[in-house]
TIVO-2410 file (N, C-alpha, C; in nm, 3 decimals):
# residues 87
REC num residu      c1      c2      c3 atome chaine
REC   1      X   0.623  -2.488  -0.238     N      A
REC   1      X   0.529  -2.376  -0.239    CA      A
REC   1      X   0.529  -2.304  -0.104     C      A
REC   2      X   0.543  -2.380   0.004     N      A
REC   2      X   0.536  -2.319   0.137    CA      A
REC   2      X   0.654  -2.226   0.164     C      A
REC   3      X   0.765  -2.243   0.093     N      A
REC   3      X   0.881  -2.156   0.113    CA      A
REC   3      X   0.882  -2.039   0.017     C      A
REC   4      X   0.782  -2.029  -0.069     N      A
REC   4      X   0.775  -1.918  -0.164    CA      A
REC   4      X   0.753  -1.788  -0.088     C      A
REC   5      X   0.820  -1.682  -0.131     N      A
REC   5      X   0.820  -1.556  -0.057    CA      A
REC   5      X   0.680  -1.497  -0.042     C      A
REC   6      X   0.599  -1.501  -0.149     N      A
REC   6      X   0.464  -1.443  -0.139    CA      A
REC   6      X   0.377  -1.523  -0.044     C      A
REC   7      X   0.397  -1.655  -0.040     N      A
REC   7      X   0.320  -1.738   0.052    CA      A
REC   7      X   0.360  -1.708   0.196     C      A
REC   8      X   0.489  -1.699   0.221     N      A
REC   8      X   0.537  -1.672   0.356    CA      A
REC   8      X   0.495  -1.532   0.399     C      A
REC   9      X   0.494  -1.436   0.308     N      A
REC   9      X   0.455  -1.300   0.341    CA      A
REC   9      X   0.310  -1.288   0.379     C      A
REC  10      X   0.226  -1.382   0.332     N      A
REC  10      X   0.083  -1.376   0.362    CA      A
REC  10      X   0.041  -1.478   0.466     C      A
REC  11      X   0.135  -1.544   0.529     N      A
REC  11      X   0.104  -1.643   0.631    CA      A
REC  11      X   0.080  -1.573   0.764     C      A
REC  12      X  -0.030  -1.607   0.828     N      A
REC  12      X  -0.065  -1.548   0.957    CA      A
REC  12      X  -0.080  -1.661   1.058     C      A
REC  13      X  -0.010  -1.649   1.167     N      A
REC  13      X  -0.016  -1.751   1.271    CA      A
REC  13      X  -0.121  -1.711   1.375     C      A
REC  14      X  -0.204  -1.808   1.415     N      A
REC  14      X  -0.304  -1.786   1.519    CA      A
REC  14      X  -0.239  -1.818   1.653     C      A
REC  15      X  -0.238  -1.719   1.742     N      A
REC  15      X  -0.175  -1.737   1.872    CA      A
REC  15      X  -0.281  -1.744   1.981     C      A
REC  16      X  -0.269  -1.843   2.066     N      A
REC  16      X  -0.360  -1.862   2.180    CA      A
REC  16      X  -0.506  -1.872   2.138     C      A
REC  17      X  -0.532  -1.925   2.020     N      A
REC  17      X  -0.669  -1.942   1.972    CA      A
REC  17      X  -0.740  -1.811   1.939     C      A
REC  18      X  -0.666  -1.703   1.923     N      A
REC  18      X  -0.726  -1.573   1.893    CA      A
REC  18      X  -0.741  -1.557   1.741     C      A
REC  19      X  -0.849  -1.613   1.688     N      A
REC  19      X  -0.872  -1.615   1.543    CA      A
REC  19      X  -0.909  -1.475   1.493     C      A
REC  20      X  -0.980  -1.397   1.573     N      A
REC  20      X  -1.024  -1.265   1.529    CA      A
REC  20      X  -0.905  -1.174   1.501     C      A
REC  21      X  -0.805  -1.177   1.588     N      A
REC  21      X  -0.686  -1.094   1.567    CA      A
REC  21      X  -0.610  -1.139   1.443     C      A
REC  22      X  -0.599  -1.270   1.424     N      A
REC  22      X  -0.529  -1.321   1.305    CA      A
REC  22      X  -0.605  -1.285   1.179     C      A
REC  23      X  -0.738  -1.288   1.185     N      A
REC  23      X  -0.820  -1.249   1.069    CA      A
REC  23      X  -0.800  -1.102   1.036     C      A
REC  24      X  -0.790  -1.018   1.138     N      A
REC  24      X  -0.765  -0.876   1.115    CA      A
REC  24      X  -0.629  -0.852   1.052     C      A
REC  25      X  -0.528  -0.925   1.099     N      A
REC  25      X  -0.394  -0.913   1.041    CA      A
REC  25      X  -0.394  -0.957   0.896     C      A
REC  26      X  -0.462  -1.069   0.867     N      A
REC  26      X  -0.470  -1.118   0.729    CA      A
REC  26      X  -0.541  -1.018   0.639     C      A
REC  27      X  -0.650  -0.960   0.687     N      A
REC  27      X  -0.721  -0.859   0.607    CA      A
REC  27      X  -0.633  -0.738   0.579     C      A
REC  28      X  -0.554  -0.698   0.677     N      A
REC  28      X  -0.464  -0.584   0.657    CA      A
REC  28      X  -0.357  -0.617   0.554     C      A
REC  29      X  -0.302  -0.738   0.559     N      A
REC  29      X  -0.200  -0.779   0.462    CA      A
REC  29      X  -0.259  -0.782   0.321     C      A
REC  30      X  -0.377  -0.840   0.307     N      A
REC  30      X  -0.441  -0.849   0.175    CA      A
REC  30      X  -0.481  -0.711   0.122     C      A
REC  31      X  -0.520  -0.621   0.211     N      A
REC  31      X  -0.555  -0.485   0.168    CA      A
REC  31      X  -0.431  -0.411   0.118     C      A
REC  32      X  -0.317  -0.431   0.185     N      A
REC  32      X  -0.194  -0.366   0.140    CA      A
REC  32      X  -0.149  -0.420   0.006     C      A
REC  33      X  -0.172  -0.548  -0.019     N      A
REC  33      X  -0.136  -0.608  -0.147    CA      A
REC  33      X  -0.234  -0.572  -0.258     C      A
REC  34      X  -0.352  -0.524  -0.221     N      A
REC  34      X  -0.451  -0.487  -0.321    CA      A
REC  34      X  -0.538  -0.603  -0.366     C      A
REC  35      X  -0.535  -0.713  -0.294     N      A
REC  35      X  -0.614  -0.830  -0.333    CA      A
REC  35      X  -0.762  -0.802  -0.316     C      A
REC  36      X  -0.801  -0.739  -0.207     N      A
REC  36      X  -0.942  -0.711  -0.182    CA      A
REC  36      X  -0.999  -0.618  -0.289     C      A
REC  37      X  -0.923  -0.517  -0.329     N      A
REC  37      X  -0.970  -0.426  -0.434    CA      A
REC  37      X  -0.983  -0.497  -0.567     C      A
REC  38      X  -0.890  -0.586  -0.598     N      A
REC  38      X  -0.898  -0.661  -0.724    CA      A
REC  38      X  -1.020  -0.751  -0.727     C      A
REC  39      X  -1.049  -0.815  -0.615     N      A
REC  39      X  -1.168  -0.901  -0.609    CA      A
REC  39      X  -1.294  -0.816  -0.622     C      A
REC  40      X  -1.297  -0.702  -0.556     N      A
REC  40      X  -1.414  -0.615  -0.563    CA      A
REC  40      X  -1.433  -0.562  -0.705     C      A
REC  41      X  -1.322  -0.529  -0.773     N      A
REC  41      X  -1.333  -0.480  -0.910    CA      A
REC  41      X  -1.379  -0.588  -1.007     C      A
REC  42      X  -1.334  -0.712  -0.985     N      A
REC  42      X  -1.368  -0.819  -1.078    CA      A
REC  42      X  -1.509  -0.873  -1.057     C      A
REC  43      X  -1.578  -0.825  -0.957     N      A
REC  43      X  -1.715  -0.870  -0.933    CA      A
REC  43      X  -1.808  -0.827  -1.046     C      A
REC  44      X  -1.786  -0.711  -1.103     N      A
REC  44      X  -1.867  -0.659  -1.212    CA      A
REC  44      X  -1.778  -0.630  -1.332     C      A
REC  45      X  -1.839  -0.625  -1.449     N      A
REC  45      X  -1.766  -0.595  -1.571    CA      A
REC  45      X  -1.722  -0.449  -1.570     C      A
REC  46      X  -1.599  -0.426  -1.610     N      A
REC  46      X  -1.547  -0.290  -1.620    CA      A
REC  46      X  -1.517  -0.261  -1.767     C      A
REC  47      X  -1.579  -0.158  -1.817     N      A
REC  47      X  -1.557  -0.125  -1.957    CA      A
REC  47      X  -1.410  -0.089  -1.980     C      A
REC  48      X  -1.357  -0.120  -2.099     N      A
REC  48      X  -1.215  -0.092  -2.125    CA      A
REC  48      X  -1.177   0.055  -2.108     C      A
REC  49      X  -1.267   0.146  -2.145     N      A
REC  49      X  -1.235   0.288  -2.130    CA      A
REC  49      X  -1.227   0.326  -1.982     C      A
REC  50      X  -1.316   0.269  -1.899     N      A
REC  50      X  -1.312   0.296  -1.756    CA      A
REC  50      X  -1.187   0.235  -1.693     C      A
REC  51      X  -1.148   0.117  -1.743     N      A
REC  51      X  -1.027   0.052  -1.690    CA      A
REC  51      X  -0.903   0.135  -1.724     C      A
REC  52      X  -0.897   0.191  -1.845     N      A
REC  52      X  -0.784   0.278  -1.882    CA      A
REC  52      X  -0.780   0.401  -1.796     C      A
REC  53      X  -0.896   0.463  -1.774     N      A
REC  53      X  -0.901   0.582  -1.689    CA      A
REC  53      X  -0.858   0.549  -1.547     C      A
REC  54      X  -0.903   0.435  -1.493     N      A
REC  54      X  -0.866   0.395  -1.357    CA      A
REC  54      X  -0.717   0.368  -1.346     C      A
REC  55      X  -0.661   0.298  -1.444     N      A
REC  55      X  -0.517   0.269  -1.440    CA      A
REC  55      X  -0.435   0.397  -1.453     C      A
REC  56      X  -0.480   0.491  -1.539     N      A
REC  56      X  -0.409   0.618  -1.553    CA      A
REC  56      X  -0.417   0.698  -1.422     C      A
REC  57      X  -0.533   0.698  -1.358     N      A
REC  57      X  -0.549   0.769  -1.231    CA      A
REC  57      X  -0.459   0.708  -1.124     C      A
REC  58      X  -0.455   0.574  -1.117     N      A
REC  58      X  -0.370   0.509  -1.018    CA      A
REC  58      X  -0.223   0.537  -1.043     C      A
REC  59      X  -0.183   0.542  -1.170     N      A
REC  59      X  -0.043   0.573  -1.202    CA      A
REC  59      X  -0.010   0.716  -1.161     C      A
REC  60      X  -0.100   0.811  -1.191     N      A
REC  60      X  -0.078   0.951  -1.152    CA      A
REC  60      X  -0.072   0.964  -1.000     C      A
REC  61      X  -0.157   0.890  -0.932     N      A
REC  61      X  -0.158   0.897  -0.786    CA      A
REC  61      X  -0.029   0.841  -0.728     C      A
REC  62      X   0.022   0.731  -0.785     N      A
REC  62      X   0.149   0.675  -0.738    CA      A
REC  62      X   0.262   0.775  -0.757     C      A
REC  63      X   0.266   0.842  -0.873     N      A
REC  63      X   0.371   0.940  -0.900    CA      A
REC  63      X   0.360   1.057  -0.803     C      A
REC  64      X   0.238   1.107  -0.783     N      A
REC  64      X   0.216   1.220  -0.693    CA      A
REC  64      X   0.257   1.185  -0.551     C      A
REC  65      X   0.214   1.067  -0.503     N      A
REC  65      X   0.245   1.027  -0.365    CA      A
REC  65      X   0.394   1.008  -0.345     C      A
REC  66      X   0.461   0.949  -0.444     N      A
REC  66      X   0.605   0.929  -0.429    CA      A
REC  66      X   0.679   1.062  -0.431     C      A
REC  67      X   0.634   1.155  -0.515     N      A
REC  67      X   0.698   1.287  -0.520    CA      A
REC  67      X   0.676   1.363  -0.390     C      A
REC  68      X   0.555   1.357  -0.336     N      A
REC  68      X   0.528   1.426  -0.210    CA      A
REC  68      X   0.607   1.362  -0.095     C      A
REC  69      X   0.620   1.231  -0.095     N      A
REC  69      X   0.700   1.165   0.008    CA      A
REC  69      X   0.846   1.206  -0.002     C      A
REC  70      X   0.895   1.220  -0.125     N      A
REC  70      X   1.033   1.264  -0.144    CA      A
REC  70      X   1.052   1.406  -0.092     C      A
REC  71      X   0.956   1.494  -0.121     N      A
REC  71      X   0.965   1.633  -0.074    CA      A
REC  71      X   0.956   1.642   0.077     C      A
REC  72      X   0.867   1.565   0.137     N      A
REC  72      X   0.853   1.567   0.282    CA      A
REC  72      X   0.979   1.515   0.348     C      A
REC  73      X   1.036   1.408   0.292     N      A
REC  73      X   1.160   1.354   0.348    CA      A
REC  73      X   1.273   1.454   0.335     C      A
REC  74      X   1.274   1.530   0.226     N      A
REC  74      X   1.377   1.632   0.207    CA      A
REC  74      X   1.364   1.743   0.312     C      A
REC  75      X   1.241   1.787   0.337     N      A
REC  75      X   1.220   1.894   0.434    CA      A
REC  75      X   1.238   1.847   0.578     C      A
REC  76      X   1.209   1.721   0.604     N      A
REC  76      X   1.213   1.670   0.742    CA      A
REC  76      X   1.347   1.609   0.779     C      A
REC  77      X   1.445   1.618   0.693     N      A
REC  77      X   1.574   1.555   0.726    CA      A
REC  77      X   1.639   1.629   0.842     C      A
REC  78      X   1.715   1.555   0.920     N      A
REC  78      X   1.770   1.611   1.043    CA      A
REC  78      X   1.899   1.689   1.018     C      A
REC  79      X   1.968   1.665   0.908     N      A
REC  79      X   2.095   1.733   0.883    CA      A
REC  79      X   2.076   1.863   0.805     C      A
REC  80      X   1.955   1.916   0.806     N      A
REC  80      X   1.923   2.037   0.730    CA      A
REC  80      X   1.981   2.159   0.799     C      A
REC  81      X   2.044   2.247   0.720     N      A
REC  81      X   2.097   2.370   0.776    CA      A
REC  81      X   1.986   2.472   0.797     C      A
REC  82      X   2.004   2.555   0.896     N      A
REC  82      X   1.906   2.658   0.924    CA      A
REC  82      X   1.915   2.764   0.814     C      A
REC  83      X   1.805   2.793   0.742     N      A
REC  83      X   1.812   2.891   0.633    CA      A
REC  83      X   1.834   3.034   0.682     C      A
REC  84      X   1.793   3.065   0.804     N      A
REC  84      X   1.812   3.199   0.858    CA      A
REC  84      X   1.883   3.190   0.993     C      A
REC  85      X   2.016   3.177   0.992     N      A
REC  85      X   2.086   3.163   1.120    CA      A
REC  85      X   2.079   3.293   1.200     C      A
REC  86      X   2.061   3.279   1.328     N      A
REC  86      X   2.058   3.394   1.418    CA      A
REC  86      X   1.923   3.458   1.434     C      A
REC  87      X   1.820   3.406   1.370     N      A
REC  87      X   1.686   3.465   1.383    CA      A
REC  87      X   1.607   3.401   1.492     C      A
***
């Protein structure tokens, strides 16, 4: 179990007895994985219609963010030719 990738990815080492910094790193890792949001959501009952709407919204947001990231990367690439040479 200790060599499992998800376990190793969430392992935080405490250095020099600095527990607060390690706790902050662990919270950041769990927030990126969405564990904190899942726990917060499961605290109360979520109606099936609200869950469908939330999942649809999250899917639309993922598509929108990936498309915008693709567009930004396209515009910010360094090998881009100047559209108006000599201006």
